[in-house]
C-alpha positions in Angstrom: 11.8 -15.2 -6.0 11.3 -18.2 -7.7 8.8 -18.8 -10.5 6.5 -20.6 -8.4 6.2 -17.9 -5.5 5.7 -15.4 -8.6 2.6 -17.5 -9.9 1.0 -17.7 -6.2 1.3 -13.8 -6.1 -0.2 -13.3 -9.2 -3.3 -15.6 -8.4 -3.3 -14.0 -4.8 -3.4 -10.5 -6.9 -6.2 -11.5 -9.1 -8.3 -12.9 -6.5 -7.3 -12.7 -2.5 -10.1 -14.4 -1.6 -8.6 -17.9 -2.9 -8.1 -20.5 -0.9 -5.0 -22.2 -0.5 -6.1 -25.1 -2.0 -7.4 -23.3 -5.4 -4.6 -21.7 -5.7 -2.4 -25.1 -5.1 -4.4 -26.3 -8.2 -3.8 -23.7 -10.2 0.4 -24.1 -9.4 0.5 -27.6 -9.0 0.7 -27.7 -5.1 -1.3 -28.9 -2.3 -3.0 -26.0 -0.3 -0.2 -26.5 2.7 2.7 -25.9 0.8 0.8 -22.8 -0.6 0.3 -21.8 3.1 3.8 -22.4 4.1 5.3 -20.3 0.6 2.7 -17.8 1.9 3.9 -17.3 5.1 7.4 -17.6 3.9 6.8 -14.4 1.9 5.1 -12.7 4.4 8.4 -13.6 6.5 10.6 -12.1 4.4 8.4 -8.8 3.7 7.5 -9.5 0.3 3.5 -9.8 1.5 3.4 -6.7 4.4 -0.4 -6.8 4.5 -3.9 -6.9 3.0 -5.6 -3.8 1.1 -8.9 -3.4 0.5 -9.6 -0.7 -2.0 -12.6 1.3 -2.2 -13.0 2.2 -5.9 -15.6 4.5 -4.4 -13.7 6.7 -2.3 -11.8 9.7 -3.6 -8.1 9.3 -3.6 -5.6 12.3 -3.4 -2.0 11.4 -4.2 0.4 13.3 -2.0 4.1 14.5 -2.6 6.1 14.8 0.4 9.5 16.9 0.1 10.8 16.6 3.7 12.5 19.4 5.2 14.5 17.2 7.9 15.8 13.9 8.2 13.3 12.5 10.4 12.0 10.0 8.3 11.5 7.2 11.0 9.5 9.7 12.8 7.4 10.4 9.9 7.3 7.2 8.6 5.6 6.2 12.6 2.7 9.1 11.8 1.8 7.9 8.3 1.3 4.2 9.9 -1.1 6.1 12.7 -3.0 7.6 9.9 -6.0 5.1 9.1 -6.9 6.8 5.6 -3.7 6.4 4.4 -4.0 3.7 1.4 -0.5 3.4 0.9 3.0 5.1 1.3 6.2 5.1 -0.1 9.6 6.3 -0.1 10.6 7.3 -3.3 13.3 8.8 -5.5 12.8 12.0 -7.9 11.5 15.4 -7.0 10.0 13.7 -3.6 10.9 12.1 -0.5 7.4 10.0 -0.2 4.4 9.2 -2.2 1.1 9.0 -0.2 -2.3 8.0 -1.5 -4.8 9.3 0.5 -8.6 8.4 1.4 -10.6 10.9 3.3 -14.2 10.6 4.3 -14.6 14.6 4.3 -12.4 17.5 3.0 -11.8 18.4 6.4 -10.3 15.7 7.1 -7.9 16.1 4.1 -7.0 19.2 5.4 -6.7 18.3 8.9 -4.0 15.4 7.1 -2.2 18.2 5.0 -2.1 20.5 7.8 -0.4 17.8 10.0 2.5 16.8 7.1 3.6 20.4 7.7 5.1 19.7 10.6 7.6 17.4 8.0 8.0 19.1 5.0 6.2 20.6 1.7 3.7 18.7 -0.3 1.9 18.6 -3.7 -1.5 16.9 -3.8 -2.9 15.5 -7.1 -7.2 14.3 -7.2 -7.9 11.6 -9.1 -11.3 12.5 -10.8 -11.9 8.9 -12.5 -10.3 5.4 -12.5 -9.5 4.2 -15.9 -7.7 0.7 -14.8 
């Protein structure tokens, strides 16, 4: 990824509501050129979606240790879960790291019970955002 794309990404991360023209003024491109670069980064998978983060929600960080190799099935399951804010395939002690934002404790319990079909899990719960 070139420095221009990195600059565009930095502006999108800081304020995803900026127009292509506003970003273009900062990176010395036209709005149309910024739009084309963003579309190209989406096609390459560098930008894969736009996320709304609601800082008032309770977040749980769930490490999943798979007991089978049904990674595709587990990932398909995760993609159906609207309360999954993010999910990463990781290395180390776990196979996946999930950020989950339930509306209630019972919703979290239901989600954790569904995970048991794929493997074991460890849960860490956020108590306060520091950054």
